[in-house]
N, C-alpha and C positions, 0 to 999 in steps of 0.2 A: 504494500500500500504506500503510495507516494505521500510524503510529508509536505503539508502546505507551508509555504514560506511565512516567516514571522515579519509582518510589516509594522509592528508596533514601534520600533525605533525609527523607522522611516517617517511614520506619522508624527511622532514626538519631535523629530528633527525639523520637519517642515513647519510645525506649529511654532517651535522655538525660533526658527528663521523669520517667520511672519511677525512674531512678537518683537524680535530684535530690530527688524527693518521699520516696523511701525513706531517703536520708541525712538529710533534715530530720526525719523521724519518728523515726529511730533515733539521731540525733546526740546527743552528750554535752552540746551547748549547750542542749538542751531539758530536761535533767535539773535538778530543783530543787536549789539549793545550800543547805546548812545554814549558817545564820549564828548565831553565838553572841551572844545578847543579854544574857548574864549578866555582871555587873560582877565583877571579881576580888575585890572586898571583900564581895560578897554571899555569904551562906551558903546553899547550895542546899537546897531543901526535900526531905524524904525521900519523895518521891512519884513518882519517875521511874525506870523500869527499861527498858532498851532491849536487844532481842535482834536479832541478825543471823544468819540461818541458815535451814535447811529449814523449810518452813511447817508440816508435820505435827508435827515435834518442837517447834517454837515453840508451837503451840497446846496441846500436852500440858503443857509447862512453864508456860505462861501460866496455864492453868487451875489447876495446883497452887499457883502463887504467889498467884493471886487468892483461893483458899480460905484460905491461911495469912496473907496480908497484903492485906486488902481495900482499904486506903487507897492502895496503890501503883498508879500509872498504868503500864501495860505497853504498849510499842510494839514492833512487829516490822518488819523491813525486810530486803531482800536485800543481802548484802555485795557491794560492787562488784568485778567482776573486774579483772585488770590491763588497762591501756589497750590494749596491743597485741592481746590476746585479744579485747577488745570490738570493736576495729576489724576484726579478721579475721572475727568472727561477723557484723558488719554487712556486710562485703564478700561473705561467703558468702550472706547473705540476699538481697542485690541480684543476685548472680550466679545464684542459684536462680530468681528471678523472670524474669530475662532468658533463661535457658535454657528455662524452661517456655514463655515466649512464642515463642521460636524453634522449639521442638518443635511447638507447636500450629500455627504458621504454615507449617511444613513445610520441606523441604530448599531450596525456592526462596527462602526468607527470607535465606539466606546470600548469594545473588547480589545482594541489595539492599545489602549491606555490602562488596561487591567480591570475594567468594569464589565463583569460578565452579563448582568441583566440590566438593560436600559430602563430607567424610570418610565412610568406610563405617560407622563407629560412629554417626555422627549420622543417616545414612540409616536405620540399624536402629532408632534411637530414634523417628524420624518414622513408621516403619511400624507401630509399636506405641505410639501416642500416649498413650492412657489409662494403660497400665502404666508407660510411661517417665515421664510427669508425676508419677504417684504415687510412683514410686521416687525420682526427683530430690527431690520434696518431703519425703518421710520421711527419706531419708538425710541431706539437708542440715540438716533440723531436728535430727536426732540429733547431727550434728557441731557445730551452733551451740550446742546444749545443753551438750555437753562443753566447748566453749570458754569459755562464760560461767559454768560451774559452779565454785565455789570450794571447796565443802565446808566452809565456815566456820560456826562457831556461836560468836558473840561476845556477851558479856553485859556491859552497862555499867550503872552506877548513878550518876545525876547526872554524866554525862560521865567517870566513873572506870571504867576497865576492871576487871571482876571475874573474867572467864574468857575465854580464847581457845583454841578448839579448834585453831587453826592453830599455836599455840605449844606447847600441851600434847599435842595429838594425839588427844584424845578429848572426848566430851561429858560434862559433869559429871553425877554421880548426883544425884537430887533432894535427898537429905539433905546432900550435899556443897554444893550450891548454897544450900540454906537456911542452912547454917552460915556460909558466906562472907558471905551477905547480912546475917545477924544480927550477925556481927562488925563489918561495915561500919556497920550501924545503931548499934551500941553506941559505936563510935568517933565517929560523927557526933554522937550525943547528948552524949558527954563534951565534944566541941568546942563544942557549943551552951552547955552549962553553964559551961564555962570562959570563954566569951565573955561570958556574963551577969555573971560575978563580976568581970570587969575593967571593966565600964561603970558 
């Protein structure tokens, strides 16, 4: 009688590679780090405004600011979530992929990792593979989105915070943001003129 080959280690190896590549792609070590190249004695130029928040709101505010202040460079970015939530979202993403692979491979895939009898819920998932994979994919994506969503809308001007939705609890009205920015520009202009008079 021919002995069937043991694919358990191949399956474990493939899952380990999948996890390793996923963690490399999602890891915080690949995220670019911002380095400040500004000398403390330098006076920042009034051409930098940075937003962190929802994309649609950012685009609306950026367009309003470009119309009113065409010389200001506007950048948008996502506000980073807390580290624990980011790692939970990454774990959930990897778990989602492993579960989808296991569902597609069938109940027999559990025997490759040493589980002789698949639980009833897993057998039900493997009987309805397409529906199960779609459900796992969309539910886990929704959970990942909730974990990494901060709800932040932060506005900086030359590395000086002008507005924080996380502190105030709301997004500024456009006239309110214009007033804050104009006050900041006036203060900066006064600082430039005072600096010229001392040299």
